[in-house]
C-alpha positions in Angstrom: 68.6 -29.3 13.8 71.0 -31.0 11.3 69.9 -34.4 10.3 73.5 -36.0 10.3 73.1 -40.1 8.0 75.7 -42.6 9.4 79.0 -43.0 8.4 81.2 -46.5 8.3 84.7 -44.5 10.1 87.7 -44.2 6.8 89.0 -47.7 8.8 86.3 -50.2 8.2 86.3 -47.6 4.0 89.7 -49.1 4.0 89.0 -52.8 4.9 86.2 -52.9 2.4 88.7 -51.7 -0.3 90.8 -53.9 0.6 88.6 -57.4 0.8 87.1 -55.6 -2.4 91.0 -55.9 -3.9 91.3 -58.7 -3.3 87.7 -60.2 -5.6 89.8 -58.5 -7.9 92.2 -60.6 -7.2 90.8 -63.6 -7.6 88.1 -62.8 -10.0 90.8 -62.6 -11.8 93.1 -66.0 -11.1 90.6 -67.9 -11.7 89.4 -66.0 -15.8 93.0 -66.1 -16.7 94.0 -69.6 -15.8 90.9 -71.8 -17.2 91.1 -71.9 -21.6 88.4 -70.3 -22.8 87.7 -72.0 -25.9 87.2 -75.8 -23.7 83.7 -75.1 -23.3 80.8 -72.4 -23.5 80.2 -72.3 -19.2 84.3 -71.7 -18.8 84.1 -68.7 -21.5 80.5 -67.6 -19.6 82.0 -67.7 -16.0 85.1 -66.1 -17.5 82.5 -63.0 -18.5 81.4 -63.5 -15.2 84.3 -62.7 -13.2 85.3 -59.7 -15.3 82.1 -58.6 -14.5 82.2 -57.9 -11.0 86.3 -57.0 -11.2 85.0 -54.6 -13.2 82.2 -54.0 -10.4 84.5 -53.9 -7.9 86.7 -51.7 -9.4 84.2 -48.6 -9.4 83.5 -49.2 -5.7 87.2 -49.4 -5.1 87.8 -46.5 -6.6 84.6 -44.6 -5.0 85.4 -46.0 -1.9 89.4 -44.1 -2.1 88.0 -41.0 -3.6 86.1 -40.8 -0.7 89.2 -41.2 1.7 91.4 -39.1 0.3 89.6 -36.7 -0.2 89.5 -34.7 3.3 93.2 -34.8 2.9 93.1 -33.3 -0.3 90.1 -33.0 -3.7 92.8 -33.3 -5.9 94.7 -36.2 -3.9 90.4 -37.8 -4.2 90.2 -36.8 -8.2 93.7 -38.4 -9.0 92.9 -40.9 -7.5 89.8 -41.9 -8.6 91.4 -40.8 -12.2 94.0 -43.1 -12.4 91.2 -46.1 -11.3 89.7 -45.3 -14.1 92.6 -45.2 -16.1 
């Protein structure tokens, strides 16, 4: 008997990746438009935004790899390398 774990559909994975891209844009904008010299609290907020962007970028790269791998393993690996650069 094979035990298969439930997987999210490609459409829901793509939506998750899109939402994570939105988080990257919002965090990047927040980090970009606040002068870091103004206060220590803004510097810490900027650092937190950068870490959120990094975590979301890693998740998006993994989701893109999972989405593109069934089409072509070379395409999935190329997308993973592009995201890592």
